[in-house]
C-alpha positions in Angstrom: 8.6 12.5 22.1 6.4 10.0 20.3 8.3 8.0 17.7 7.9 8.8 14.0 7.4 6.0 11.5 7.4 7.5 8.0 6.6 5.5 4.9 6.7 6.9 1.4 4.8 5.5 -1.7 4.8 6.7 -5.2 6.7 6.7 -8.5 10.1 8.0 -9.6 9.6 11.4 -7.9 9.4 9.7 -4.5 12.0 7.0 -5.4 14.4 9.8 -5.9 15.3 9.5 -9.6 17.5 12.4 -10.7 19.3 12.7 -7.4 21.9 10.0 -8.1 24.7 9.4 -5.6 28.3 8.6 -6.7 27.7 4.8 -6.3 24.7 5.0 -8.8 22.0 4.7 -6.2 19.2 7.3 -6.0 18.4 9.4 -2.9 15.7 12.0 -3.4 13.4 14.2 -1.4 11.9 11.4 0.8 15.3 10.1 1.9 16.4 13.7 2.6 13.2 14.3 4.5 13.7 11.3 6.7 17.2 12.6 7.6 16.1 16.2 8.1 13.2 15.0 10.2 15.5 13.0 12.5 17.9 16.0 12.7 15.1 18.4 13.6 13.8 16.2 16.3 17.2 15.2 17.6 15.9 11.7 17.7 15.9 8.6 15.4 12.9 7.9 13.2 11.9 4.8 11.3 11.7 5.1 7.5 10.5 3.0 4.6 10.2 3.8 0.9 8.1 1.6 -1.4 8.1 3.9 -4.4 9.1 2.5 -7.9 9.7 4.6 -11.0 7.4 4.5 -13.9 4.3 3.5 -12.0 0.8 4.9 -12.8 -1.3 6.2 -10.0 -3.7 3.3 -9.5 -0.9 0.6 -9.6 0.8 2.6 -6.9 -2.3 2.4 -4.8 -2.9 -1.3 -5.6 0.7 -2.5 -5.0 2.1 -0.1 -2.4 -0.6 1.3 -0.2 -1.6 -1.8 1.8 2.0 -3.0 2.3 2.9 0.5 3.5 -0.1 0.5 6.0 0.8 -3.0 7.2 4.0 -1.5 8.6 1.9 0.5 11.0 3.3 4.0 10.1 2.5 7.2 11.9 2.9 9.2 8.6 2.5 8.2 5.0 3.5 10.3 2.0 1.8 10.0 -1.3 2.3 11.4 -4.7 1.3 10.0 -8.1 -0.3 10.8 -11.4 2.6 12.4 -13.2 2.9 9.4 -15.5 -0.9 9.3 -16.0 -1.0 13.0 -16.7 1.2 12.6 -19.8 -1.4 10.2 -21.3 -4.1 12.5 -22.7 -6.8 9.8 -22.6 -6.5 9.4 -18.8 -9.2 11.4 -17.0 -8.2 13.8 -14.3 -11.1 12.5 -12.1 -9.8 9.0 -12.4 -6.4 10.2 -11.1 -8.0 12.2 -8.3 -10.0 9.1 -7.2 -6.7 7.4 -6.2 -5.9 10.3 -3.8 -9.4 9.9 -2.3 -8.7 6.2 -1.8 -5.4 6.9 0.0 -6.9 9.5 2.2 -9.8 7.1 3.1 -7.4 4.3 4.1 -5.1 6.6 6.1 -8.2 7.8 8.0 -9.3 4.2 8.7 -5.8 3.3 10.0 -5.2 6.5 11.9 -2.2 7.5 9.8 -1.4 11.1 9.0 -1.2 11.7 5.2 1.5 13.8 3.7 0.3 14.9 0.3 2.7 16.1 -2.3 2.2 17.4 -5.8 5.1 17.0 -8.2 7.1 20.0 -9.6 6.1 21.5 -13.0 8.5 20.4 -15.8 6.4 21.8 -18.6 8.5 24.8 -19.6 11.3 22.5 -20.8 9.2 19.8 -22.6 7.5 19.3 -25.9 3.7 19.9 -25.7 4.4 22.3 -22.8 0.9 24.0 -22.9 -0.9 20.6 -22.8 1.2 19.4 -19.9 0.7 22.7 -18.0 -3.0 22.6 -18.5 -3.4 19.0 -17.4 -1.1 19.5 -14.5 -3.1 22.5 -13.3 -6.3 20.5 -13.6 -4.8 17.6 -11.7 -3.4 19.8 -8.9 -6.7 21.5 -8.4 -8.7 18.3 -8.5 -6.5 16.6 -5.9 -6.5 19.6 -3.5 -10.3 19.6 -3.8 -10.5 16.0 -2.8 -8.7 16.9 0.5 -11.8 19.0 1.3 -9.8 21.6 3.3 -8.6 19.0 5.8 -6.2 20.8 8.1 -4.9 17.5 9.4 -3.5 16.5 6.0 0.1 17.8 5.6 0.2 19.5 2.2 3.5 20.1 0.4 2.4 21.4 -3.0 5.3 21.8 -5.5 3.3 22.3 -8.7 2.6 26.0 -8.0 6.2 26.7 -7.2 7.3 28.8 -10.2 10.9 28.9 -9.1 11.1 25.1 -9.1 10.3 25.1 -12.9 13.8 26.6 -13.6 16.1 24.3 -15.5 18.6 24.6 -12.7 16.4 22.3 -10.6 16.1 19.5 -13.2 18.2 16.7 -14.5 19.2 16.3 -18.2 16.1 14.2 -19.0 13.9 17.3 -18.1 11.4 15.0 -16.4 13.1 14.4 -13.1 14.5 16.9 -10.6 18.2 16.9 -9.8 19.7 17.0 -6.3 19.0 20.8 -6.1 15.3 20.2 -6.9 14.9 17.3 -4.5 16.4 19.4 -1.7 13.9 22.1 -2.3 11.0 19.7 -2.2 12.3 18.2 1.0 12.5 21.7 2.5 8.9 22.2 1.7 7.8 18.9 3.3 9.8 19.6 6.5 8.4 23.1 6.6 4.8 21.7 6.2 5.5 19.3 9.1 6.7 22.2 11.3 10.2 20.9 11.4 13.5 22.8 11.0 14.7 23.0 7.4 18.5 22.6 7.1 20.3 25.7 6.0 20.5 26.1 2.3 18.0 23.4 1.3 15.5 25.8 -0.3 18.2 27.1 -2.7 21.3 25.0 -3.1 23.9 26.5 -5.4 23.6 25.4 -9.0 26.1 22.8 -10.0 28.8 23.8 -12.5 28.6 20.4 -14.2 24.8 20.5 -14.9 24.2 18.9 -18.4 22.1 20.8 -20.9 21.6 18.5 -24.0 21.0 20.0 -27.4 17.6 19.3 -28.9 18.6 16.4 -31.1 20.6 14.7 -28.3 17.7 15.1 -25.9 15.2 13.5 -28.3 17.6 10.6 -29.0 18.7 9.9 -25.5 15.5 10.6 -23.5 12.4 11.4 -25.4 12.7 8.6 -27.9 13.1 5.9 -25.3 10.2 7.3 -23.4 7.9 7.2 -26.5 9.1 3.7 -27.2 8.0 2.5 -23.7 4.6 4.1 -24.2 4.1 2.3 -27.6 5.3 -1.0 -26.2 3.4 -0.8 -22.9 6.6 -1.1 -20.9 7.8 0.9 -17.9 11.2 2.0 -16.6 10.1 0.3 -13.3 9.4 -3.1 -14.7 11.2 -5.7 -12.6 12.4 -3.2 -10.0 11.9 -3.6 -6.3 11.5 -0.8 -3.8 14.8 0.4 -2.3 13.5 0.5 1.3 10.4 -1.7 1.3 9.1 -4.3 3.6 10.7 -3.3 6.8 11.8 -0.1 8.6 15.3 1.3 8.6 16.4 3.5 11.4 17.5 7.1 10.5 19.5 8.6 13.3 20.1 12.3 13.8 23.4 13.6 12.5 25.8 15.0 15.1 25.7 18.8 15.4 29.3 18.8 16.8 
């Protein structure tokens, strides 16, 4: 079997925010996919993750794409635009242009693109109709930019109505919890033609899932988010990628 070198670029969705481990580090769908991919193949793969939370789509392209391609991957996953979409003045075509750029560079370097759309959080958020409408437009525009390319691996989460259930989301209502990240990883592995670990499509809902009252939610999550928008700051300011710059080896887990 040819070796797999999988690099992921993006924002908090790909970094894994919402799927926190007991030591406080984040895991997320990309880490899960790397492990599931190795398990399915029965062979180690190489994995890197350059995603950083809070990034807009064009900074992702400007700061992460070329370093990712410099690693000489076989596969590159890309998602972005969720942070842009929440800014009404940002044009959908400007977001879609970034996806066209990533596809062009992957073609030039002979890298297979894994395209993801984020899950739809709108049912739980203020201005839900606006978010739903802009998310629909962005999803349609990005898919159109792929031009029906059968060689682009597409794992589209936005149309997954089940994934909009609160049981897949963390208390901030913007990031998926572990249950949501496992479902996204299942979709990616399925799109790759790999075996999906049992239960990943529908993990049991955790008994300790937090559901904040409206006032607590506004104070703890929405208020700080609005403040960052007004001050031009980001939750990712000063952060480095968790698995960037070099490959890590992900070995298959024993089936014994």
